[in-house]
N, CA, C and O atoms as a Tinker XYZ file with bonds, in Angstrom:
   356  protein
     1  N    138.916000   17.371000  120.327000    73     2
     2  CA   138.284000   17.494000  121.407000    64     1     3
     3  C    137.999000   16.400000  121.819000    63     2     4     5
     4  O    137.659000   15.339000  121.295000    81     3
     5  N    138.221000   16.861000  123.133000    73     3     6
     6  CA   138.111000   15.881000  124.262000    64     5     7
     7  C    137.172000   16.468000  125.266000    63     6     8     9
     8  O    137.441000   17.521000  125.844000    81     7
     9  N    135.854000   15.661000  125.518000    73     7    10
    10  CA   134.899000   16.171000  126.698000    64     9    11
    11  C    135.542000   15.549000  128.255000    63    10    12    13
    12  O    135.631000   14.362000  128.569000    81    11
    13  N    135.853000   16.488000  128.899000    73    11    14
    14  CA   136.094000   16.689000  130.262000    64    13    15
    15  C    134.527000   16.686000  131.015000    63    14    16    17
    16  O    133.645000   17.527000  130.844000    81    15
    17  N    134.475000   15.311000  132.010000    73    15    18
    18  CA   133.126000   15.295000  132.604000    64    17    19
    19  C    133.254000   16.666000  133.588000    63    18    20    21
    20  O    134.254000   17.123000  134.144000    81    19
    21  N    131.981000   17.102000  133.588000    73    19    22
    22  CA   131.566000   18.181000  135.206000    64    21    23
    23  C    131.663000   17.621000  136.341000    63    22    24    25
    24  O    132.325000   18.238000  137.176000    81    23
    25  N    131.321000   16.878000  136.571000    73    23    26
    26  CA   131.503000   16.214000  138.222000    64    25    27
    27  C    132.169000   14.827000  137.669000    63    26    28    29
    28  O    132.051000   14.197000  136.618000    81    27
    29  N    132.995000   14.630000  138.984000    73    27    30
    30  CA   134.186000   13.353000  139.225000    64    29    31
    31  C    132.989000   12.313000  138.993000    63    30    32    33
    32  O    133.101000   11.614000  137.986000    81    31
    33  N    132.135000   12.169000  139.600000    73    31    34
    34  CA   131.338000   10.913000  139.569000    64    33    35
    35  C    130.451000   10.323000  138.167000    63    34    36    37
    36  O    129.885000    9.256000  137.927000    81    35
    37  N    130.604000   11.312000  137.570000    73    35    38
    38  CA   129.499000   11.239000  136.121000    64    37    39
    39  C    130.433000    9.825000  135.357000    63    38    40    41
    40  O    131.640000    9.679000  135.166000    81    39
    41  N    129.419000    9.066000  135.098000    73    39    42
    42  CA   129.335000    7.683000  134.554000    64    41    43
    43  C    130.514000    7.918000  133.022000    63    42    44    45
    44  O    130.573000    9.050000  132.541000    81    43
    45  N    131.204000    6.989000  132.508000    73    43    46
    46  CA   132.017000    7.009000  131.332000    64    45    47
    47  C    130.768000    7.189000  130.474000    63    46    48    49
    48  O    129.738000    6.708000  130.947000    81    47
    49  N    130.683000    7.812000  129.272000    73    47    50
    50  CA   129.968000    7.722000  128.116000    64    49    51
    51  C    130.947000    7.638000  126.763000    63    50    52    53
    52  O    132.140000    7.942000  126.740000    81    51
    53  N    130.357000    7.277000  125.935000    73    51    54
    54  CA   130.719000    6.643000  124.995000    64    53    55
    55  C    129.537000    7.789000  123.731000    63    54    56    57
    56  O    128.316000    7.651000  123.800000    81    55
    57  N    129.972000    8.485000  123.032000    73    55    58
    58  CA   128.735000    9.559000  122.070000    64    57    59
    59  C    127.354000    9.729000  122.953000    63    58    60    61
    60  O    127.595000   10.418000  123.945000    81    59
    61  N    125.924000    9.290000  122.886000    73    59    62
    62  CA   125.198000    9.490000  123.477000    64    61    63
    63  C    124.815000    8.831000  124.957000    63    62    64    65
    64  O    124.237000    9.244000  125.962000    81    63
    65  N    125.402000    7.673000  124.581000    73    63    66
    66  CA   125.160000    6.524000  125.683000    64    65    67
    67  C    126.088000    6.300000  126.801000    63    66    68    69
    68  O    127.281000    6.593000  126.724000    81    67
    69  N    125.383000    5.634000  128.136000    73    67    70
    70  CA   126.486000    5.438000  128.942000    64    69    71
    71  C    127.036000    4.265000  128.583000    63    70    72    73
    72  O    126.323000    3.768000  127.711000    81    71
    73  N    128.247000    3.370000  128.911000    73    71    74
    74  CA   128.711000    2.150000  128.565000    64    73    75
    75  C    127.896000    1.273000  128.694000    63    74    76    77
    76  O    127.895000    0.374000  127.853000    81    75
    77  N    126.854000    1.245000  129.881000    73    75    78
    78  CA   126.446000   -0.411000  130.077000    64    77    79
    79  C    125.339000    0.017000  129.001000    63    78    80    81
    80  O    124.860000   -1.042000  128.594000    81    79
    81  N    124.844000    0.876000  128.489000    73    79    82
    82  CA   123.728000    0.753000  127.345000    64    81    83
    83  C    124.236000    0.720000  126.073000    63    82    84    85
    84  O    123.483000    0.213000  125.241000    81    83
    85  N    125.492000    1.189000  125.611000    73    83    86
    86  CA   126.470000    0.790000  124.782000    64    85    87
    87  C    126.488000   -0.759000  124.314000    63    86    88    89
    88  O    126.144000   -1.358000  123.294000    81    87
    89  N    127.027000   -1.095000  125.496000    73    87    90
    90  CA   127.435000   -2.436000  125.793000    64    89    91
    91  C    125.799000   -3.830000  124.926000    63    90    92    93
    92  O    125.877000   -4.875000  124.280000    81    91
    93  N    124.672000   -3.040000  125.413000    73    91    94
    94  CA   123.424000   -3.664000  124.851000    64    93    95
    95  C    123.261000   -3.643000  123.348000    63    94    96    97
    96  O    122.783000   -4.520000  122.628000    81    95
    97  N    123.822000   -2.310000  122.980000    73    95    98
    98  CA   123.994000   -2.488000  121.626000    64    97    99
    99  C    124.753000   -3.437000  120.749000    63    98   100   101
   100  O    124.432000   -4.342000  119.978000    81    99
   101  N    125.637000   -3.013000  121.062000    73    99   102
   102  CA   127.148000   -4.212000  120.904000    64   101   103
   103  C    126.535000   -5.706000  120.710000    63   102   104   105
   104  O    126.545000   -6.494000  119.764000    81   103
   105  N    125.988000   -5.745000  122.045000    73   103   106
   106  CA   125.775000   -7.568000  122.220000    64   105   107
   107  C    124.781000   -7.560000  120.737000    63   106   108   109
   108  O    125.035000   -8.163000  119.695000    81   107
   109  N    123.549000   -6.644000  121.040000    73   107   110
   110  CA   122.634000   -7.496000  119.730000    64   109   111
   111  C    123.255000   -7.075000  118.595000    63   110   112   113
   112  O    123.147000   -7.808000  117.611000    81   111
   113  N    124.036000   -5.811000  118.472000    73   111   114
   114  CA   124.590000   -6.163000  116.932000    64   113   115
   115  C    125.524000   -7.440000  116.664000    63   114   116   117
   116  O    125.503000   -8.104000  115.628000    81   115
   117  N    126.291000   -7.654000  117.699000    73   115   118
   118  CA   126.872000   -9.127000  117.763000    64   117   119
   119  C    125.832000  -10.389000  117.280000    63   118   120   121
   120  O    126.145000  -11.227000  116.434000    81   119
   121  N    124.832000  -10.354000  117.833000    73   119   122
   122  CA   124.055000  -11.387000  117.799000    64   121   123
   123  C    123.173000  -11.289000  116.370000    63   122   124   125
   124  O    122.805000  -12.259000  115.708000    81   123
   125  N    122.970000  -10.128000  116.118000    73   123   126
   126  CA   122.363000   -9.627000  114.500000    64   125   127
   127  C    123.476000  -10.114000  113.615000    63   126   128   129
   128  O    123.073000  -10.501000  112.518000    81   127
   129  N    124.585000  -10.182000  113.781000    73   127   130
   130  CA   125.481000  -10.450000  112.614000    64   129   131
   131  C    125.597000  -12.029000  112.613000    63   130   132   133
   132  O    125.820000  -12.738000  111.632000    81   131
   133  N    125.417000  -12.385000  113.788000    73   131   134
   134  CA   125.769000  -13.995000  113.602000    64   133   135
   135  C    124.271000  -14.696000  113.256000    63   134   136   137
   136  O    124.259000  -15.720000  112.573000    81   135
   137  N    123.251000  -14.224000  113.656000    73   135   138
   138  CA   122.116000  -14.926000  113.048000    64   137   139
   139  C    121.610000  -14.317000  111.369000    63   138   140   141
   140  O    120.703000  -14.795000  110.688000    81   139
   141  N    122.340000  -13.366000  111.074000    73   139   142
   142  CA   122.295000  -12.924000  109.704000    64   141   143
   143  C    121.003000  -11.801000  110.046000    63   142   144   145
   144  O    120.513000  -11.490000  108.960000    81   143
   145  N    120.419000  -11.218000  110.978000    73   143   146
   146  CA   119.240000  -10.179000  110.949000    64   145   147
   147  C    119.978000   -8.889000  112.014000    63   146   148   149
   148  O    119.828000   -8.492000  113.169000    81   147
   149  N    120.683000   -8.616000  111.037000    73   147   150
   150  CA   121.707000   -7.067000  112.036000    64   149   151
   151  C    120.690000   -5.968000  112.029000    63   150   152   153
   152  O    120.543000   -5.271000  113.033000    81   151
   153  N    119.847000   -5.745000  110.741000    73   151   154
   154  CA   118.800000   -4.788000  111.031000    64   153   155
   155  C    117.551000   -4.691000  112.406000    63   154   156   157
   156  O    117.171000   -3.657000  112.956000    81   155
   157  N    117.058000   -6.278000  112.737000    73   155   158
   158  CA   115.823000   -6.004000  113.682000    64   157   159
   159  C    117.010000   -5.903000  114.769000    63   158   160   161
   160  O    116.938000   -4.847000  115.398000    81   159
   161  N    117.886000   -6.580000  115.080000    73   159   162
   162  CA   118.868000   -6.623000  116.447000    64   161   163
   163  C    118.885000   -5.290000  116.830000    63   162   164   165
   164  O    118.542000   -4.808000  117.909000    81   163
   165  N    119.376000   -4.670000  115.708000    73   163   166
   166  CA   120.041000   -3.394000  116.222000    64   165   167
   167  C    118.868000   -2.204000  116.587000    63   166   168   169
   168  O    118.857000   -1.193000  117.289000    81   167
   169  N    117.953000   -2.862000  115.763000    73   167   170
   170  CA   116.469000   -1.722000  116.091000    64   169   171
   171  C    116.204000   -2.094000  117.803000    63   170   172   173
   172  O    115.910000   -1.189000  118.583000    81   171
   173  N    116.362000   -3.652000  118.295000    73   171   174
   174  CA   115.868000   -4.233000  119.067000    64   173   175
   175  C    116.928000   -3.684000  120.534000    63   174   176   177
   176  O    116.592000   -3.691000  121.718000    81   175
   177  N    118.157000   -3.277000  119.982000    73   175   178
   178  CA   119.148000   -2.791000  120.755000    64   177   179
   179  C    118.838000   -1.491000  121.127000    63   178   180   181
   180  O    118.710000   -1.276000  122.332000    81   179
   181  N    118.700000   -0.632000  120.386000    73   179   182
   182  CA   118.035000    0.737000  120.523000    64   181   183
   183  C    117.331000    0.530000  121.421000    63   182   184   185
   184  O    117.887000    0.477000  122.518000    81   183
   185  N    116.180000    0.372000  121.385000    73   183   186
   186  CA   115.170000    0.169000  121.869000    64   185   187
   187  C    114.908000   -0.237000  123.600000    63   186   188   189
   188  O    114.177000    0.339000  124.406000    81   187
   189  N    115.752000   -1.376000  123.787000    73   187   190
   190  CA   116.600000   -2.113000  124.815000    64   189   191
   191  C    117.105000   -0.892000  125.840000    63   190   192   193
   192  O    116.867000   -0.745000  127.039000    81   191
   193  N    118.102000    0.151000  124.670000    73   191   194
   194  CA   119.272000    0.914000  125.262000    64   193   195
   195  C    118.103000    2.106000  125.980000    63   194   196   197
   196  O    118.169000    2.391000  127.175000    81   195
   197  N    117.334000    2.559000  125.288000    73   195   198
   198  CA   116.394000    3.638000  125.631000    64   197   199
   199  C    115.414000    3.180000  126.497000    63   198   200   201
   200  O    114.899000    4.122000  127.099000    81   199
   201  N    115.005000    2.211000  126.762000    73   199   202
   202  CA   114.784000    1.497000  128.385000    64   201   203
   203  C    115.237000    1.641000  129.143000    63   202   204   205
   204  O    114.622000    2.166000  130.072000    81   203
   205  N    116.584000    1.301000  129.307000    73   203   206
   206  CA   117.674000    1.265000  130.302000    64   205   207
   207  C    117.758000    2.468000  130.853000    63   206   208   209
   208  O    117.485000    2.901000  131.972000    81   207
   209  N    118.182000    2.938000  129.878000    73   207   210
   210  CA   118.186000    4.991000  130.016000    64   209   211
   211  C    117.048000    5.439000  130.951000    63   210   212   213
   212  O    117.193000    5.861000  132.098000    81   211
   213  N    115.668000    5.250000  130.150000    73   211   214
   214  CA   114.482000    5.595000  131.172000    64   213   215
   215  C    114.300000    5.229000  132.772000    63   214   216   217
   216  O    113.818000    5.909000  133.677000    81   215
   217  N    114.853000    3.932000  132.782000    73   215   218
   218  CA   114.626000    3.169000  134.392000    64   217   219
   219  C    116.082000    3.645000  135.341000    63   218   220   221
   220  O    116.308000    3.779000  136.544000    81   219
   221  N    116.874000    3.805000  134.095000    73   219   222
   222  CA   118.304000    4.050000  135.237000    64   221   223
   223  C    117.939000    5.796000  135.922000    63   222   224   225
   224  O    118.428000    6.098000  137.011000    81   223
   225  N    117.234000    6.613000  135.304000    73   223   226
   226  CA   117.106000    7.860000  135.039000    64   225   227
   227  C    116.113000    8.013000  136.437000    63   226   228   229
   228  O    116.507000    8.789000  137.308000    81   227
   229  N    115.206000    7.488000  136.585000    73   227   230
   230  CA   114.396000    7.515000  137.735000    64   229   231
   231  C    114.559000    7.051000  139.057000    63   230   232   233
   232  O    113.984000    7.474000  140.059000    81   231
   233  N    115.834000    5.662000  138.933000    73   231   234
   234  CA   115.893000    5.154000  140.175000    64   233   235
   235  C    117.833000    5.438000  140.358000    63   234   236   237
   236  O    118.550000    5.948000  139.497000    81   235
   237  N    118.272000    4.929000  141.714000    73   235   238
   238  CA   119.253000    5.206000  142.432000    64   237   239
   239  C    120.583000    4.842000  141.502000    63   238   240   241
   240  O    120.348000    3.933000  140.706000    81   239
   241  N    121.863000    5.348000  141.452000    73   239   242
   242  CA   122.655000    4.417000  141.291000    64   241   243
   243  C    122.992000    3.038000  141.471000    63   242   244   245
   244  O    123.025000    2.554000  142.602000    81   243
   245  N    123.203000    2.476000  140.615000    73   243   246
   246  CA   123.487000    0.821000  140.577000    64   245   247
   247  C    122.140000    0.076000  140.988000    63   246   248   249
   248  O    122.161000   -0.925000  141.705000    81   247
   249  N    121.203000    0.522000  140.584000    73   247   250
   250  CA   119.908000   -0.128000  140.359000    64   249   251
   251  C    119.749000   -1.065000  139.725000    63   250   252   253
   252  O    119.058000   -2.055000  139.967000    81   251
   253  N    120.494000   -0.781000  138.701000    73   251   254
   254  CA   120.354000   -2.417000  137.462000    64   253   255
   255  C    121.543000   -3.100000  137.884000    63   254   256   257
   256  O    121.648000   -4.152000  137.254000    81   255
   257  N    122.538000   -2.911000  138.749000    73   255   258
   258  CA   123.354000   -4.076000  139.135000    64   257   259
   259  C    122.801000   -4.941000  140.106000    63   258   260   261
   260  O    123.098000   -6.130000  140.219000    81   259
   261  N    121.775000   -4.157000  140.992000    73   259   262
   262  CA   121.270000   -5.094000  142.728000    64   261   263
   263  C    120.177000   -5.553000  141.494000    63   262   264   265
   264  O    120.041000   -6.749000  141.749000    81   263
   265  N    119.366000   -5.287000  140.360000    73   263   266
   266  CA   118.312000   -5.834000  140.116000    64   265   267
   267  C    119.142000   -7.164000  139.503000    63   266   268   269
   268  O    118.745000   -8.315000  139.682000    81   267
   269  N    120.128000   -6.886000  138.893000    73   267   270
   270  CA   120.884000   -8.675000  138.346000    64   269   271
   271  C    121.070000   -9.478000  139.370000    63   270   272   273
   272  O    120.690000  -10.616000  139.646000    81   271
   273  N    121.830000   -8.550000  139.972000    73   271   274
   274  CA   122.193000   -9.538000  141.603000    64   273   275
   275  C    121.527000  -10.249000  141.841000    63   274   276   277
   276  O    121.911000  -11.409000  141.698000    81   275
   277  N    120.036000   -9.996000  142.381000    73   275   278
   278  CA   119.149000  -10.489000  142.575000    64   277   279
   279  C    118.365000  -11.561000  141.766000    63   278   280   281
   280  O    117.756000  -12.554000  142.165000    81   279
   281  N    118.524000  -11.160000  140.737000    73   279   282
   282  CA   118.178000  -12.340000  139.459000    64   281   283
   283  C    118.998000  -13.445000  139.357000    63   282   284   285
   284  O    118.735000  -14.447000  138.691000    81   283
   285  N    120.370000  -13.197000  140.266000    73   283   286
   286  CA   121.278000  -14.519000  139.709000    64   285   287
   287  C    122.032000  -14.606000  138.681000    63   286   288   289
   288  O    122.610000  -15.592000  138.223000    81   287
   289  N    121.997000  -13.070000  138.175000    73   287   290
   290  CA   122.833000  -13.148000  136.731000    64   289   291
   291  C    124.177000  -12.594000  136.796000    63   290   292   293
   292  O    125.054000  -13.282000  136.274000    81   291
   293  N    124.572000  -11.316000  137.415000    73   291   294
   294  CA   125.426000  -11.127000  137.563000    64   293   295
   295  C    126.328000  -11.343000  139.503000    63   294   296   297
   296  O    125.644000  -11.042000  140.481000    81   295
   297  N    127.027000  -11.590000  139.598000    73   295   298
   298  CA   127.433000  -11.953000  141.354000    64   297   299
   299  C    128.054000  -10.548000  141.317000    63   298   300   301
   300  O    128.503000   -9.979000  140.322000    81   299
   301  N    128.001000  -10.095000  142.556000    73   299   302
   302  CA   128.316000   -9.052000  142.992000    64   301   303
   303  C    129.879000   -9.622000  144.003000    63   302   304   305
   304  O    129.752000  -10.458000  144.898000    81   303
   305  N    131.063000   -9.087000  143.697000    73   303   306
   306  CA   132.198000   -9.296000  145.108000    64   305   307
   307  C    131.754000   -9.333000  146.151000    63   306   308   309
   308  O    130.654000   -8.828000  146.377000    81   307
   309  N    132.318000   -9.806000  146.889000    73   307   310
   310  CA   132.233000  -10.262000  148.224000    64   309   311
   311  C    131.017000  -10.491000  149.163000    63   310   312   313
   312  O    131.019000  -10.418000  150.392000    81   311
   313  N    129.917000  -10.800000  148.289000    73   311   314
   314  CA   128.811000  -10.860000  148.583000    64   313   315
   315  C    128.638000  -12.728000  147.907000    63   314   316   317
   316  O    129.048000  -13.274000  146.883000    81   315
   317  N    127.947000  -13.140000  148.925000    73   315   318
   318  CA   127.300000  -14.379000  148.445000    64   317   319
   319  C    126.441000  -14.568000  147.188000    63   318   320   321
   320  O    125.964000  -13.590000  146.612000    81   319
   321  N    126.294000  -15.491000  146.874000    73   319   322
   322  CA   125.369000  -15.957000  145.597000    64   321   323
   323  C    124.033000  -15.184000  146.348000    63   322   324   325
   324  O    124.051000  -14.879000  147.541000    81   323
   325  N    122.941000  -14.939000  145.492000    73   323   326
   326  CA   121.337000  -14.351000  146.081000    64   325   327
   327  C    120.590000  -14.790000  146.475000    63   326   328   329
   328  O    119.686000  -14.399000  147.213000    81   327
   329  N    120.964000  -16.216000  145.811000    73   327   330
   330  CA   119.937000  -17.458000  146.610000    64   329   331
   331  C    119.995000  -17.964000  147.562000    63   330   332   333
   332  O    119.078000  -18.744000  147.819000    81   331
   333  N    121.181000  -17.768000  148.644000    73   331   334
   334  CA   121.637000  -17.977000  149.675000    64   333   335
   335  C    120.708000  -17.130000  150.832000    63   334   336   337
   336  O    121.303000  -16.293000  151.511000    81   335
   337  N    119.611000  -17.294000  151.000000    73   335   338
   338  CA   118.544000  -15.899000  151.779000    64   337   339
   339  C    119.389000  -16.127000  153.949000    63   338   340   341
   340  O    119.709000  -15.099000  154.546000    81   339
   341  N    119.504000  -17.098000  154.432000    73   339   342
   342  CA   119.875000  -17.488000  155.541000    64   341   343
   343  C    121.354000  -17.424000  155.938000    63   342   344   345
   344  O    121.942000  -18.416000  155.507000    81   343
   345  N    121.887000  -16.865000  156.393000    73   343   346
   346  CA   123.584000  -17.203000  157.453000    64   345   347
   347  C    123.099000  -17.682000  158.687000    63   346   348   349
   348  O    122.139000  -17.528000  159.442000    81   347
   349  N    124.850000  -18.755000  158.527000    73   347   350
   350  CA   124.888000  -18.756000  160.202000    64   349   351
   351  C    126.260000  -17.941000  160.384000    63   350   352   353
   352  O    127.027000  -17.417000  159.577000    81   351
   353  N    126.247000  -18.052000  161.754000    73   351   354
   354  CA   127.476000  -17.272000  161.789000    64   353   355
   355  C    128.773000  -18.052000  163.316000    63   354   356
   356  O    129.873000  -17.535000  163.515000    81   355
């Protein structure tokens, strides 16, 4: 059975999570496998995923992307790096 989104702009989901929340869980699982502490990292990934879901629920779309951009973690296409504050035209 295929789930059809109710609205055209619904974010893609897998089971209960949005794709970005699931990415946190998968990254934590990979780190847990590498370090040999799988259970602790999966529990930590689930907790962080739940916190990300709560933050996303209260804020507008793209809020986490903008925070990651201003922290310098994730560059956005077509924009200069976030540490460049003044521009000369």
